[in-house]
N, C-alpha and C positions, 0 to 999 in steps of 0.2 A: 632689290635684292635678287638677283638671279633663282628661278627654280632648284638649280642643282646645289647652287651654295645654302638656300635653306635647307635643302633636306640634308647636308653634311652639318650644318648647325644642328639641327630637332636631334639629328642620332650621335654626335658629341656630347649635346647635353641631359640627353637620355643616359648613354653610357658614365658621364660624370655623378647624374643622379643616383645612378644605381650603385655606384662604387662607396659614394657618401652614404649610401643608407645603407648597402648590404644586400638587398633587395634581390632573389631569384640567388642566393649566394649559397643557400642551406640553411637546413634550421641553427638554434643559435646550440654551441657546447652543451652537451651535457655535465651534469654533474655526479660520478660514482659514490653513491653510499653503501655502507656496507653495516649492516645491524647483526647484533649475535640475540640471539633468543633462546631462550630454555623454558622445555613444558615439562608439564606433569599432570596425570591426569586427574588428583582431588585438589590442587593445590592453583592453577592455573598455568600463567606465564611469566617468564620474567630477565632481567636483562642479564642476569647472573643465576646460579646454581641456587644462592643464599637472598635472594630476595624476589619468589615467587609469590604472584597475588593474583586475586580473581577481583576483579578486572585486572588483566595485565597492564604493561606502563604503557602509556600512547606513544605511538611512534610517528614523528611527523617529517616528512620532507619534503621536498617541492617538487612542482608539477616538471616532466618531462627528466627527474634524478633518472639514472640508471640504480636499481635498487637489488641489491644482495644481502639475502636474509641466508646467516649461517644459524640451524635449527638442531638443539641438541633436545635429548631426552634424559629428565632425572628417573622417568618412570613410566614406562606402558609406549605402547606404538602410535604417533599422533601424524595428523600435515597442519598447515597453514594456509589458508586463504583469505581474502582481502572480499567483504562482502560486500560490493558495488552499488548491490539493487534492494538491500534490507529486504530479501527475503529469508536469508539464513540458511541460507546452503550456496554450496560451489555451482557455477552457472556458467556459460559458455562466456566467455570472453572476459572471466573473472580468473588475477594471479593464482594459482594452486599449486603447494609445495607437493614433493612426491613424500610418501610418507618414510617416516625415519624410526627409528627406538633404541634403546638402549644400546649404547657402544656404536651404533649406524647413525651419523648424524646424515643429515640432508642438505642441500643447497638451494635456493630457489633465487633468478633474476630475474627482473623485470623492469618494465619501463615504466613510471609512474605517471600514464596518460590521462588519465581523470581526477580532477580538482575537488575534493571537498571533503568531510568528514564522515569516517565508515566505521564501520564493526568488524575488526579482524578475528577471526574462528580457527578453533578445531576441529575438523568437520565429524571426527568419533567422539568427542566429550566438547558439544558445543556449550551445555550449561555451567560446565567450570572453566574452560580454557577459553576465554575473550577476551579483547582489548580495543582499542579506540585506533584508528589508523589516520593517521590527516594528510591530507597531501595539497599544500598552498597552491593556489594559481598563480599565475607567472604570465600569462598572455590576456588578453584581452577577448577574446574568444566566449562565447557564451552556449551553455547546455543546448544542443534540438529540444523541440518540444513535443509531445507524441500524445495521442489522443485513441484511447479503443473505441466504438461503438460497438463492435458484436463481439465479445457478449454484454449485455447491457443488465446484466443481475436480475432478468425475467427467467432464465433459461432452466429448460428440466431437461437434457439430453441422455438419450440413452449408452451407454459407455459400451464402445467399439466401431460404432458409427463415426462417418465423416460432418464436420460442420466448419462452417467459414468462418473465418475470424477478419474482421473488418478493422482497419484502424486508417488516422490521417499522420502526417510527421510533417517534419520543417524545421529548418536553422538559419537564423538571422544572418548568420555569414560563416565563413572558412577562411580563416587565415591563412593556410596553406594553400590557397588559389592564388594563382597569379593573376592580376587583372585583363590580360588581353589574350588568357586563356580561355578562351567562351566555349567549347565543345560541347557542354553540357548547360549551356544557357535556356535551352527544352523542359530541361529536367531539373528543379532546384534540389531535390532531391537523392542525384546522382552521386554527392559524397557520403549519403546516411546508410552506414549497414544497419542490419536489424536482425536483433533476437529475440526469439517466442518461446517463453516456459512455460509451466503450469507446477502448482505447489498444491499438497493435501493432506490430510492426516490418513488419507491411506495410500498416498506415492506420489512422490513428484519426479520432475526430470524434463528434459530438453523436449519443445514442438516442433521448432525447425531455427538454423541461423549458423551462420550468418547467411543473411540475404543481400541481397544488393536493393539500394533504394530505388524505386519506380513512383510514378506520379502518383499523387493521392484521387482516390481515396483506395486502398493496396487490401490485397486479402491474400488470405491462406486458406487455404484448408486441411483441416485439422482432425484425423482420427481420432476420436475420443479415447482412451486408454481405458480398458474393462474394470473397472472400479467401481467401488459404492461410497459414494461420499458427501456428504452437505457443505465443502466449505472448501471446493475447489478455486482456485486464484491463477486469471491467466495473466501473463507479465509481459508485456512488450518493452523491450531495451533498445532504444537506438543510439548509435553510436557515429559523431563527426569524423572526418581527419584529423581535427586536432585530439581525438581522446576523447572527449567529453560525450558526456553521456546524457538523456535523456530517459526516463520511463512512466509506464503506467500500469494499474492492475482493473482487473474487471472480474469481477464473479460470476463463478457458474454455480447458483444456491441448489441444484442436485445434479450430480451424476448416477443413473440407474443401470445395472447390469444386470439384476437379476430376472430371471421369468416370474412372473406371477403365476400363484396356483388359487386350486381351488379350495378354500376354507372349509367351507360348509354347503350343502345342497337341502334343498325342501322340497315337496315331500321327502324326512327322510328315507333315503337309500335302503332298499327290498321292504317300503312298508308298505301296509295292508289297509281297505276299508280307509283311504282317503276321501274326503267329499269331495264330489262333482264340483264342484264351484271354485276349485282352492286352485290359486295361484303358484306359478315356480318360481323358486326362485336360487338362484346362486351368489353366493358370497364370498368374495375374493381378500387376497393377502395384502393387497395395494390396489390402489385407487386405477381405474383401468379408463381406457380412450373408449367413454360409452358408443359414441357414432359406430364405431369398429365392431366392439364387442354384443352388445346388444341390437342385432341385425340379424335376418335370418342366415346371410354370408357366415356367422358364428356361432348359432344357437338356434336349434330346433327343439322340439317334441312330437314324438311318432307313437304312433300306435305302434305296437308289437307286433301282432298278428296281423294285422292287414298292410303292415309297411305305410300308413300316411301319416302326412305331417299335420298339425295339429296350426291352424292359422290363429294369429294373435298381433298384441302388442307390446313394447317392451315401456320401460320407466325405472330410474334410477334413485339413489337416496340424494343428489345433488344438497351441496356439491363435494358431499365425500367421495364421489361415483366407485363406493364397496360393495353394494350391493344393486344386482339386476335383477327385476320381478319381469317373469313372463304372464299377460294376463290371455288365457285363451281370449275369440273372440266369443264362444259358447261354450257354456259346462260340459265337463269331461264326460265321456259315456261310462257306463255302471259299469262295473266289474270287466274292467280292462284295465292291463297291464299298458303301461308306457314308458318309453325309452327318452332322460333328459341327454341329449349329444351338444357337449364345446368342444370344438374344433380349434386347429391350432392360429387360425388366422384372427383370435383375440389379442388381444395384446394391451398392453400397462398405458400408462399415459403420458409415459414419457416420451421425446423428439428423435426418433419415431415410433418409438416404442419396441419394447423387448414383446417378441410372441408366447405364446403358452408352450413349454415344453414338449407335451405330448397330448392327445384330447383325453377327455374327461367324459365317462358316461356313466350313468346311473339307473336302475329303473323302481317302479313303483306300482301299486294297484289303488285303482277306485273300488271304494263301495258301492251304495246304491242309494244312499240318500246325500240332501242338500246340505252345506253348514247352514245353518241359522242365526248362531249365538256370537254377535259381535265383541271383541277386545273390552275387557274390564279397564276401567282406570282410578286407580285410587291414590292414597298418600301425595298429592299434588302441594310440592312445596315452593316457594322460592326466599331463597337466603344469601345473604342478610336481608332483612326489610327492618326499615330503611334502609338505601345505600348513596353512597355519597357519587354525584357524576365522573365517571369517568372508573370509576370501581366494577368490577366483575358481579354479576348475577346471576346464581345457581339456579335452576329452575328443573325441578324433577319428578319424577312420578314411577308408579309403578305400574305397569303395564303388562296384563294376561291375556292368553287368549286357548280356547280349547283346542285350536286345532294348529295354530300357528301367528306367532302375531307378523303381517309384513311391513311396515313401519311405524315411523312415530315422527311427529312435525309441531312444530313450539310456534306458534303465530302471536307475534307479538302488536298491540296496537297500540304505540307512543304516541306522546303529543305533537309529534314533529312527523309522523308516517307509520306504516303498518311493514315489519319484516315476516318472513316465511323461513326457518331451516329447520332442516331433519336433526332429530336427537340423538345420543350418541347409546349404545348398551354400555351399562354400569354390570355390577354384580347382581347376578339373578335376573331377577324382571323390572331390573331398575335401568328407567331410560333420565338422561339427562342433557343440557346442554348450558354452556357457560361462557358468557359474554359482558363486556362494558356497553354501560348505556350512558350514554353524555345530553341528554334531555332531560331539563328537571321535570317534575311531577308526576299523575298516576301514570301506570302504564301497564292496562292491561292485556290478558292471554290468553290462546286456546290452547290445548293441546288433543292433535287430533292423531288418532291410532285407526291404522287399517289391519285385517286380518288375513292371510293368505286366498280366503275367500271372496276376498273384496268387501266386506263389512267393516260399516265403520263407526267411531264412535269419539264422544269428547267429552273436557272439561274444562273447567275455567280456574282464571285466579288474580291475582295484581300484585303488584309491587309495587312501594314510591321509589323516586331517584331524588334526594336532595340536592343542592348546591355543595360544590365542594367547598370546602374552608381550608386548605391547608394552605401555606404561605405562598408566597407569588415571586419566583426569582429571577430575577433580569442580569445576566450574566455573561458577556460577550468577552473572555481571554483574549489578550494577544497570540498569533499565529506563532511568533517568535520573539523572541530577546536575546540581547548581546551575552556574551560571558563577560563578568567583572559586573552587568549592572541590574540592582535590586529591581525585584520585580512586582510594582502595585499592582496588586490585582483587586476590583470595584465591583460592588454588585450594588443593587437597587431590590430591597428583601421587601415585603409586605403583607401585613395580613388583617380579615375583617376586623380582627380584634386587638388585638399586639402580638408583638413578637417575642420569644423568649429568648431564644439565643439562635444566633448564626454562626456556626466554623466552617474552617476551611480546613481539607484534607488534601494533602497534594505529598509526591515522592518526588523527592528530589533526586539530582543528577548523579549522587552516590549511593540510590537505592532504597534509600533514609524514607520512611512514611512517617509523616507528621498530621496533628491533627489540631488543629490551634483555632481559640475565637478570634472573629473578629470584631475589630474596632466599629464603631456606629457614630453615628449622630443624624437623627431622625429615619427615615429609611434610609440610607445612604451607607455602608457597610465597605470596609477595606481594609487589607491587609498586605504588608513590604514581607516579600520574600525575600531573603537577602540573598547577594549574588551568587551565581554556581561558578565552580571553578570547572566544568568537566561541557563538551560540547555534546552532549545528550539531551533527549525529547527529558521534559516533565510531563508528569498527571497529574489534573486538579479537576476537583468537583467540591459545590457545595451544599452543605445542607441547612436546614433550618426550621428551627419547631416555633409551633405558634401558640400560645399560652393555657390554648385547649385543647393541648398535647398530639391534635396533628402535625404532621412532618413532612418536608418536599426535598429532594434533591433533584443535581443538574445530573445531567450526563458528565463521562468523565471527558474533558476533554484533555488535549495534548499542546501543549506548549515547547516550541524547539529553541533548545539553547544551541547557538552557533559564535564564532568568531564574527568578529565586522568584519565585511569586506574589505579587501585591501590594506588589514594590519597584519605587522607581524607579532605573535603573541608569546608573551615570555613569563614562565613563570616563576617566581622568584620564591627562595628558600631560607632559612638563617644558617643552617647547618649544611645544606646541601649543595647550595649554588643557586645557579639559575638551569632552566630548561624548556622544548619547547611545548612540552606536556606536564601537567601535575605529577606522573610518576618515573619523568627523564629528565632529573635534575643530575648535575653533577659542578664539580667546581674548579679547575672554569667550566665555565658555561658556554653554549655552541656559539660556533663563528654565526653571526649574521651579516651577510654580505650585500652590498647593493650599489649600483651605480653613481655613477659620480651624475651629481645635479636630479638626481630624483628628489622626489619628493617621499619623505618615510614615517607611515604609521606606526605607529608603536603601542600594543595596548601589554599592560603589565598586570599582573595576578598573584596576591599573595598566597601560595600555596599551602601556608601554614599559621595563614591571617594573621602574623605579625606586620608592624607595619616597615612599607619599602619604600624604596623611591629610585630613580632608572636616571643616570646621567652620561652623556658620553666625555669622556676626559682626555679632549683634544691635547693640549699638552702637557700630560702625564705626571699632575703633579698631584694626583691622589685630592682634588679640592674640587669642588664642584664653581667653576668661574664664569664670570658675567660672558655672553656667546655660547657657552656651552648649554647643547638640547638638557631641558631636567623634567620630569614630572611631579607632579604633588604626590602626597603620598599614598601608596596602596594598601589596606587593609583589608575590609570586610569590604569593598566596592575597590573596581579596576581606577587605574588609571594611564588617561591616553596621552599620547604625545605626536604631533606633528611639527616635522623640520625639514629642511633642505640639505641634501648631505654635499655639502658646499667643501668641501676638505679633501682632495685624495689621500690613500694611503690608509694605516692600518691602527687602529687608535685602543684602548678599552674602555668598554664600558660598566658600569657600578652599580650597585646601592649605596648610596653614602652612611649609611648607620652601618653597614655589615661589607668592609673594602675589602678585608682580607679572603674574605668566603665567596663574595655573590660579585663574582668581576668576571669579563667575556669580551670577547673580540670582537669588534668591529670594523667590517673590510669596506673601505668605498673605491671601486674598482674604476680606472677610467670606461668612458661610453665605449660600448664596442666599435664603434667605426675607428675611433683611435686606437684603441688595443688591438685590434684584430688587422689592422691598414696601416702601421707608420708610415709610409710612401704616399698615402692618398693625399697629403696636400701638395706635393710636389707634382705626383701624376694627374691632380685636377691643374694645377699651372700649367705644364707641359701639354697638356689636352687644349687647351685656352691659347695658348702661343700658336701651335700646328693650326688652329681654327683659322687664328687671325692672319696668318701667312697664307694658308689655303683660298682664304677671301680677300687676297691682296693680288694672289698670283692669278686668279683666274680674272677679277674684272680688269688687270692692264693685258689681258690676253684677248680678252673681248673686243678693247678698245683699239688694240690694232689691228684686228682682223675686220674693222666695220669700216663700210663703206662713206666716204662724204654725205655730209646732210644735204638735202636737195631744199631750197624755201620755195 
């Protein structure tokens, strides 16, 4: 075939394929969904002003729906927002309504682009006014992935300073990108949009966004807010062009915006008769950057009369780094006034550090004698003794000195090695250090104490660490469980003697906490948690007690209860009908729309724990007949069914036991190509005929103009 003819064939074939499939003709038509909500400060949300509850009713829509929410206040000023990233506050990119009040309703319209199960709130009354917002997926697009590499959970940042956030992101596909548009082939992140936010008890807000996607790794320089907090969380949210989101959170353990201050100085300001061998100490309000603060550029000791600076060395009470000790190279001069000076170069141990607000100076005057008395150590104790491995032992003593205590340290010679750490000062002259020891055996220890003249003393003791005799619990619950499916939680629990009891503590998706005894056989323990009706997380932990009274428990684990992927979830109630959520029931129930030829997956749940089933009444005779899709009964667990929508039309779906109340409509619509373009079969046929005619004409023309063949 001639190349020009081949080109025509390819062109027409591509055009016909595009027409048949609808590719490149724009997005599918959206469904407009209107919802009415009433809000009350103390009661929550409701679809009417007489059905307000906490939590509020579940709102269920399909992805790409255009959602309009008409909002009315029964009492108080409110707003409404969907919390896509689960941080409990409205962020950029999340739908939020204007405020509405009694007599002044509000309206919010947005596209439900993000599939998943989320919580909706009133930002002013989030503890009472919340509910579940479900966006059912309607596309094969998958959410993008996002990971934060900085912060990484080890940061101690100074408020008001700039720090760089680093992350990576990716998206497996973009359903809105046409295959031949490859202009962004070099940058796989070009279709992604980035939002950065932070939360903390001391304040929350936006960091940046929307930011365009750029190649990995990606960074943004964030000026950390000037706050003091130990719970700052950085949130990265990535949105693809289909509206799906991926996110990651990373903690910043400490943000410190408070400048350090001198809490105490030794020798005492304006004191006299200070011994000649005295060291100088400065005690700070917080941990300091030792290398900077304990240096000649930050601190100096000066003779007041002559102005000369005293040489010496620096030491700290590591790892606390709150007490700086300056040890003069030689004894101080007799009957001389000295000035201690700490300038504004000193800073705390945050990154890059809060500087001292103003210089600190004080003076003292020496006597004419040396201190020859070391500190005294008395009342050495270690409690409890013995202690089981992994539990804390508190070593304490009373340490005093005629001039001043310079520092106290605990050295422990354990069977596995030696440790040395500063002891903290408690009430009066008491010093202590409490820490856990995991090595079994006798632990010898020595308490070392020095005074401000660098005179030392020590005292010793011992304590025993015995093997831990608590129950051992091996417990690994699943990360998620489907709606309507019982959750069988199993564990292996053992003890050196015997287990007296093992119990499961769980908080279900209704917020009800239960503490139940577990069934057992040998070391195997189990309990079946009833099927849950709400797509929310559950919290669980195990607790076990040995016959000797020792107990152990696991950390709290979270099990996410979620709708199975690809399923239409219907809740049934004997008196209220059907609904997409347990709080959104009606008779007739909601209309379910599917496409002819589609595989339909339905999960039904009994909202009132009564027996129900689901069947499609194709022939309208109110009887479940052969060939009509039908589930088994659902009561304490859900029932599933999968069938092919092979009949076009409008039908009823029902519960066989409650025909009059539990009824809804199933619409099986024609395929999008046939419904949207009824002329396609004719058009494709015409194109095929034109293609054939064009090919014949061009072949004949070429034959007429071809010169005789020369053999």
